[in-house]
C-alpha positions as CSV (number, residue, x, y, z in Angstrom):
1,X,65.1,75.3,162.3
2,X,66.2,71.8,161.3
3,X,63.4,69.3,161.5
4,X,65.5,66.3,162.1
5,X,68.4,65.5,164.5
6,X,71.7,64.9,162.7
7,X,72.7,61.3,162.6
8,X,76.4,62.0,161.6
9,X,78.6,64.2,163.8
10,X,81.5,66.3,162.4
11,X,84.4,64.0,161.6
12,X,87.2,64.5,164.3
13,X,89.9,64.2,161.6
14,X,88.5,67.2,159.8
15,X,88.7,69.3,162.9
16,X,92.5,69.0,162.9
17,X,94.8,71.0,160.6
18,X,95.7,69.5,157.3
19,X,99.1,67.8,157.5
20,X,101.1,67.0,154.3
21,X,104.5,65.1,154.5
22,X,107.5,66.6,152.7
23,X,108.4,63.9,150.2
24,X,110.5,63.8,147.1
25,X,108.3,62.2,144.4
26,X,110.6,60.1,142.2
27,X,107.9,57.7,141.0
28,X,106.4,57.7,137.6
29,X,104.1,60.6,138.6
30,X,102.7,62.8,139.9
31,X,105.8,64.9,140.4
32,X,106.7,67.7,142.8
33,X,105.4,71.2,142.1
34,X,107.8,74.1,141.5
35,X,107.1,77.2,143.7
36,X,105.7,79.2,140.8
37,X,103.1,76.5,140.1
38,X,102.2,76.2,143.8
39,X,101.7,79.9,143.9
40,X,99.4,79.8,140.9
41,X,97.2,77.3,142.7
42,X,96.7,79.8,145.5
43,X,95.4,82.6,143.3
44,X,91.8,83.8,143.6
45,X,89.0,82.3,141.5
46,X,87.6,84.1,138.5
47,X,84.5,83.3,136.4
48,X,84.9,80.2,134.3
49,X,83.3,81.9,131.3
50,X,84.8,85.4,131.8
51,X,86.9,87.1,129.2
52,X,89.9,86.8,131.5
53,X,89.5,83.0,131.7
54,X,89.1,82.7,128.0
55,X,92.4,84.6,127.6
56,X,94.1,82.0,130.0
57,X,92.5,79.2,128.0
58,X,93.8,80.6,124.7
59,X,97.3,80.9,126.2
60,X,97.1,77.3,127.4
61,X,96.1,76.2,123.9
62,X,99.2,78.0,122.4
63,X,101.4,76.3,125.1
64,X,100.0,72.8,124.1
65,X,100.6,73.5,120.4
66,X,104.2,74.3,121.4
67,X,104.9,71.2,123.5
68,X,103.1,69.0,121.0
69,X,104.8,70.8,118.1
70,X,101.5,71.1,116.2
71,X,99.6,73.9,114.4
72,X,96.2,72.1,115.0
73,X,93.5,74.6,115.9
74,X,91.6,71.7,117.5
75,X,93.8,71.7,120.6
76,X,92.4,71.9,124.1
77,X,92.3,70.7,127.7
78,X,90.2,67.9,129.0
79,X,88.9,68.4,132.6
80,X,90.2,65.1,133.8
81,X,93.4,63.0,134.0
82,X,95.1,61.2,131.1
83,X,92.5,58.4,131.2
84,X,89.9,61.1,130.4
85,X,91.8,62.2,127.4
86,X,92.1,58.6,126.2
87,X,88.4,58.2,126.5
88,X,87.8,61.5,124.8
89,X,89.8,60.3,121.8
90,X,88.2,56.9,121.6
91,X,84.5,57.9,122.2
92,X,84.7,60.6,119.5
93,X,86.5,58.5,116.8
94,X,85.2,55.0,117.4
95,X,81.7,53.7,116.8
96,X,80.2,50.3,117.4
97,X,81.6,47.8,114.9
98,X,84.7,49.9,114.0
99,X,88.0,48.0,113.8
100,X,90.5,49.2,116.4
101,X,94.1,48.1,116.4
102,X,95.9,48.5,119.8
103,X,99.6,48.2,120.7
104,X,99.2,46.5,124.1
105,X,102.7,46.3,125.5
106,X,101.8,47.6,128.9
107,X,99.0,48.8,131.1
108,X,98.0,51.8,128.9
109,X,97.4,49.6,125.8
110,X,95.4,47.3,128.0
111,X,93.2,50.3,129.1
112,X,92.7,51.3,125.5
113,X,91.5,47.7,124.7
114,X,89.1,47.9,127.6
115,X,87.6,51.3,126.6
116,X,87.4,50.2,122.9
117,X,85.4,47.1,124.0
118,X,83.1,49.2,126.1
119,X,82.3,51.3,123.0
120,X,81.5,48.2,121.0
121,X,84.5,48.4,118.6
122,X,86.1,45.3,117.1
123,X,89.3,45.5,119.1
124,X,92.5,43.8,117.9
125,X,95.3,43.8,120.5
126,X,98.9,43.4,119.4
127,X,100.0,42.0,122.8
128,X,103.7,42.0,123.8
129,X,105.4,41.0,127.0
130,X,106.5,43.9,129.2
131,X,109.6,45.5,127.7
132,X,108.5,45.0,124.1
133,X,107.9,47.6,121.4
134,X,106.5,47.7,117.9
135,X,108.2,47.8,114.5
136,X,106.8,49.2,111.3
137,X,106.6,45.7,109.8
138,X,104.6,44.4,112.7
139,X,102.2,47.3,112.6
140,X,101.8,47.0,108.8
141,X,100.8,43.4,109.2
142,X,98.1,44.4,111.7
143,X,96.9,47.2,109.4
144,X,96.7,44.9,106.4
145,X,94.9,42.1,108.3
146,X,92.4,44.1,110.4
147,X,91.9,47.2,108.3
148,X,91.4,49.4,111.4
149,X,90.1,53.0,111.5
150,X,92.4,53.7,114.4
151,X,95.7,52.5,115.7
152,X,96.8,53.2,119.4
153,X,100.4,53.4,120.5
154,X,101.9,54.4,123.8
155,X,105.0,56.7,123.2
156,X,106.2,56.4,126.8
157,X,105.0,53.2,128.5
158,X,105.4,54.2,132.1
159,X,104.6,50.7,133.4
160,X,107.6,49.2,131.6
161,X,109.9,52.1,130.9
162,X,109.8,51.6,127.1
163,X,110.1,54.5,124.6
164,X,108.2,53.5,121.5
165,X,109.7,54.9,118.2
166,X,107.2,56.9,116.2
167,X,108.9,57.9,113.0
168,X,107.1,56.4,110.0
169,X,104.0,55.2,111.8
170,X,101.9,58.1,110.8
171,X,102.7,57.8,107.1
172,X,102.2,54.0,107.3
173,X,98.7,54.4,109.0
174,X,97.6,57.0,106.4
175,X,98.6,54.6,103.6
176,X,96.0,52.2,105.0
177,X,93.4,55.0,105.7
178,X,93.9,54.6,109.4
179,X,94.2,57.3,112.1
180,X,97.1,57.2,114.5
181,X,96.4,57.9,118.2
182,X,99.4,58.3,120.6
183,X,99.6,58.4,124.4
184,X,102.4,60.8,125.5
185,X,101.4,61.1,129.1
186,X,104.8,59.9,130.4
187,X,107.0,61.2,127.6
188,X,105.8,64.8,126.9
189,X,108.5,67.3,127.7
190,X,111.1,64.6,128.4
191,X,111.9,63.3,124.9
192,X,111.5,64.5,121.4
193,X,107.9,64.4,120.0
194,X,106.7,66.1,116.8
195,X,103.0,65.7,116.3
196,X,102.7,67.3,112.8
197,X,106.0,66.0,111.4
198,X,105.4,62.5,112.7
199,X,101.9,62.4,111.2
200,X,100.1,61.8,114.5
201,X,96.4,62.4,114.1
202,X,95.4,62.4,117.8
203,X,97.9,63.1,120.6
204,X,97.2,63.4,124.3
205,X,99.1,63.9,127.5
206,X,98.7,64.6,131.2
207,X,99.5,67.6,133.4
208,X,101.2,65.8,136.4
209,X,104.4,64.3,134.9
210,X,107.2,66.3,133.3
211,X,105.0,69.4,133.2
212,X,105.0,69.4,137.0
213,X,101.4,70.6,137.3
214,X,98.8,69.1,139.6
215,X,97.0,66.0,138.3
216,X,93.5,66.4,137.0
217,X,93.8,68.0,133.6
218,X,95.0,66.5,130.3
219,X,96.1,67.9,127.0
220,X,94.7,66.7,123.6
221,X,95.0,67.7,119.9
222,X,93.3,66.4,116.8
223,X,94.7,66.8,113.3
224,X,93.0,69.6,111.4
225,X,92.9,71.2,108.1
226,X,96.5,72.4,108.3
227,X,97.6,68.8,108.2
228,X,95.1,67.3,105.8
229,X,96.1,65.2,102.8
230,X,95.6,67.0,99.5
231,X,94.7,64.4,96.9
232,X,94.5,67.2,94.3
233,X,96.0,70.6,94.0
234,X,94.6,73.8,95.3
235,X,94.1,75.7,98.5
236,X,93.0,73.9,101.7
237,X,89.3,74.8,102.3
238,X,88.2,76.5,105.4
239,X,85.0,74.7,106.1
240,X,84.4,71.1,107.2
241,X,81.8,70.5,104.6
242,X,84.4,71.1,101.8
243,X,86.4,68.1,102.9
244,X,85.6,64.6,101.5
245,X,86.1,62.1,98.8
246,X,84.3,64.2,96.1
247,X,86.6,67.2,96.7
248,X,89.7,65.0,96.6
249,X,90.8,66.7,99.9
250,X,90.9,64.3,102.8
251,X,91.1,65.2,106.5
252,X,90.6,61.7,108.0
253,X,90.2,62.9,111.6
254,X,87.5,65.5,110.8
255,X,85.7,63.1,108.4
256,X,85.6,60.3,111.0
257,X,84.4,62.6,113.9
258,X,82.0,64.8,111.9
259,X,80.4,62.0,109.8
260,X,79.5,59.7,112.7
261,X,76.3,57.7,112.4
262,X,75.9,57.8,116.2
263,X,76.5,60.4,118.9
264,X,79.5,59.9,121.1
265,X,78.5,57.9,124.2
266,X,79.8,60.7,126.4
267,X,78.3,64.2,126.5
268,X,81.0,65.4,128.8
269,X,83.7,64.3,126.3
270,X,81.9,65.3,123.1
271,X,84.6,67.0,121.1
272,X,82.1,69.2,119.2
273,X,81.0,70.8,122.4
274,X,84.6,70.9,123.8
275,X,86.0,72.5,120.6
276,X,83.4,75.2,120.8
277,X,84.0,75.8,124.6
278,X,87.7,76.1,124.0
279,X,87.4,78.5,121.1
280,X,88.5,76.0,118.4
281,X,85.7,76.5,115.9
282,X,85.5,80.3,115.5
283,X,82.0,80.3,116.9
284,X,80.6,82.1,120.0
285,X,81.6,80.0,123.0
286,X,78.7,78.2,124.7
287,X,78.7,76.7,128.2
288,X,79.5,73.1,128.4
289,X,80.8,72.3,131.9
290,X,82.5,74.1,134.7
291,X,86.2,73.9,134.1
292,X,88.7,73.5,136.9
293,X,89.8,77.1,137.0
294,X,92.5,76.9,139.6
295,X,94.1,73.8,138.0
296,X,94.2,75.6,134.7
297,X,96.1,78.5,136.3
298,X,98.7,75.9,137.4
299,X,98.7,74.2,133.9
300,X,99.2,77.6,132.3
301,X,102.2,78.3,134.5
302,X,103.7,74.8,133.8
303,X,103.5,75.4,130.1
304,X,105.0,78.9,130.6
305,X,108.0,77.3,132.5
306,X,108.7,74.8,129.7
307,X,108.4,77.6,127.1
308,X,110.9,79.7,129.0
309,X,113.3,76.7,129.3
310,X,112.8,75.6,125.7
311,X,111.7,72.2,124.6
312,X,115.1,71.1,123.4
313,X,116.7,72.1,126.7
314,X,114.0,70.1,128.5
315,X,114.7,67.1,126.4
316,X,118.4,67.4,127.0
317,X,117.9,67.8,130.8
318,X,115.9,64.6,131.0
319,X,118.3,62.7,128.7
320,X,121.4,63.6,130.7
321,X,119.7,63.0,134.1
322,X,118.5,59.6,132.9
323,X,121.9,58.6,131.6
324,X,123.5,59.6,135.0
325,X,120.8,57.5,136.8
326,X,121.4,54.5,134.7
327,X,125.1,54.6,135.5
328,X,124.5,55.0,139.2
329,X,122.0,52.1,139.2
330,X,124.3,49.8,137.4
331,X,127.1,50.7,139.8
332,X,124.9,49.3,142.6
333,X,124.7,46.0,140.7
334,X,121.1,46.6,139.6
335,X,119.9,45.6,136.1
336,X,118.0,48.0,133.9
337,X,114.8,46.3,132.7
338,X,114.9,47.8,129.1
339,X,118.1,46.4,127.6
340,X,118.3,48.6,124.5
341,X,119.4,52.2,125.5
342,X,117.5,53.6,122.5
343,X,114.3,52.2,123.8
344,X,114.6,53.5,127.4
345,X,112.1,56.1,128.4
346,X,114.1,59.1,129.8
347,X,111.4,60.1,132.3
348,X,110.7,56.7,133.9
349,X,113.5,54.2,134.4
350,X,112.6,50.6,135.2
351,X,114.9,48.4,137.2
352,X,114.5,44.6,137.5
353,X,113.6,43.7,141.0
354,X,116.9,42.2,142.4
355,X,116.8,38.5,143.1
356,X,115.7,37.5,146.6
357,X,114.0,40.8,147.4
358,X,110.4,41.7,147.7
359,X,109.9,44.9,145.8
360,X,107.4,46.1,148.4
361,X,110.1,46.0,151.1
362,X,112.4,48.2,149.0
363,X,109.7,50.8,148.2
364,X,108.7,51.0,151.8
365,X,112.2,51.4,153.1
366,X,113.0,54.2,150.7
367,X,109.9,56.2,151.7
368,X,110.1,55.4,155.4
369,X,113.8,56.2,155.9
370,X,114.4,58.8,153.1
371,X,111.0,60.4,152.3
372,X,111.5,59.5,148.7
373,X,108.8,57.9,146.7
374,X,109.6,55.3,144.1
375,X,107.1,52.7,142.9
376,X,106.9,49.0,141.8
377,X,105.5,47.8,138.5
378,X,102.0,48.4,137.2
379,X,99.7,46.0,135.4
380,X,101.7,43.4,133.5
381,X,105.0,44.7,135.1
382,X,103.8,44.2,138.7
383,X,106.3,42.3,140.7
384,X,108.9,42.6,137.9
385,X,110.3,46.1,138.2
386,X,111.0,49.1,140.4
387,X,110.1,52.4,138.7
388,X,112.1,55.6,139.2
389,X,110.8,58.8,137.7
390,X,112.8,61.9,136.8
391,X,110.1,64.3,135.8
392,X,110.5,68.0,134.9
393,X,112.1,69.9,137.8
394,X,112.9,66.6,139.5
395,X,115.3,65.5,136.7
396,X,118.5,66.6,138.4
397,X,121.8,64.9,139.3
398,X,121.2,65.8,143.0
399,X,118.0,63.8,143.0
400,X,119.7,60.9,141.3
401,X,122.3,60.8,144.0
402,X,119.6,60.9,146.7
403,X,117.6,58.1,145.3
404,X,120.6,55.8,144.5
405,X,121.9,56.3,148.1
406,X,118.5,55.4,149.4
407,X,118.4,52.3,147.2
408,X,121.9,51.3,148.4
409,X,120.7,51.5,152.0
410,X,117.5,49.5,151.2
411,X,119.6,46.7,149.6
412,X,121.7,46.5,152.7
413,X,118.8,46.5,155.2
414,X,115.8,44.9,153.5
415,X,115.4,41.1,154.2
416,X,116.2,38.7,151.5
417,X,114.4,35.5,150.9
418,X,116.2,32.2,151.3
419,X,116.7,30.7,148.0
């Protein structure tokens, strides 16, 4: 028998059935779930360390290697959102006192600066106004001045709608003995990305955008021996201890992570433990943490869907849907925030808030009258833009027509400020 009287009664709200509105999610994420992924989320639990779960984890790793276009064995899932993957990259590579160069042209670069400062790194932001991107010359000036061990760039800056070019940046970083870390949360699956060919050392993404999986898991890959720089001839060695300056064989990511003077600040995100748990080190798997089994079912199915569609077809789908959206928006008299078409992120389109309108009124009208979610700016773009996402299965002409008609009605009925 209980020895004390309960002070808190059962919440009345929890005694009612769960009610979820039927909304079309056309913001920058999360996105709507296809039926196959919803069905995966309803499957029965299995043991998180069972051979069947390990098989699913191995299939997920292969799917990540496909969408990242990498052969890196050190490829796995972080049990957390894209922020968690960013922290995993930074806490495993950076140590106190390390020089860290950050492309801060939106909120995600700002978050990288914040985390780097918490680690105790010497952080050097290359700050740009919303809508800006980085050139090879600008980055080289930063590399020469600050001599960083790591450069952070956001491929798809969802807060501003900018698509950052990546060709040449990996080669440039390696010339300065710097690792390249890229955020592809908003871009993966929606625009071309080639981890190995573009010389990206660390790449991460999230589950909830163009992959159409539930939020809460993130994808990450670290460059490995298959992509190491051979300073001398000969075969690539198989053991980490065979890499290094004496051998003439450099694998900068491995050397940085495995020759640390301090342990990573986070046990949960320690890549040595995670690599073992995800079967990346050819050693018997040991328990690290309880993985989100059901979420991984859904992620596995999302990767299966994009594999069946084909990456190039997915890129084409997003490119064509975005071009159609841009035309419809301009026909309404709206101005696209990113002026250069080559720098527009296909998955997330930003529109300058029309003069005289409060962006909150437009967002509220569209959701209240049409059950369509769009969003305003985020971080440095707050109050400046409206953000419309075409992510994965939502990237269709039908959805473009629906959202533009909703915006047309909002512009007609929302109050305008007196100028």
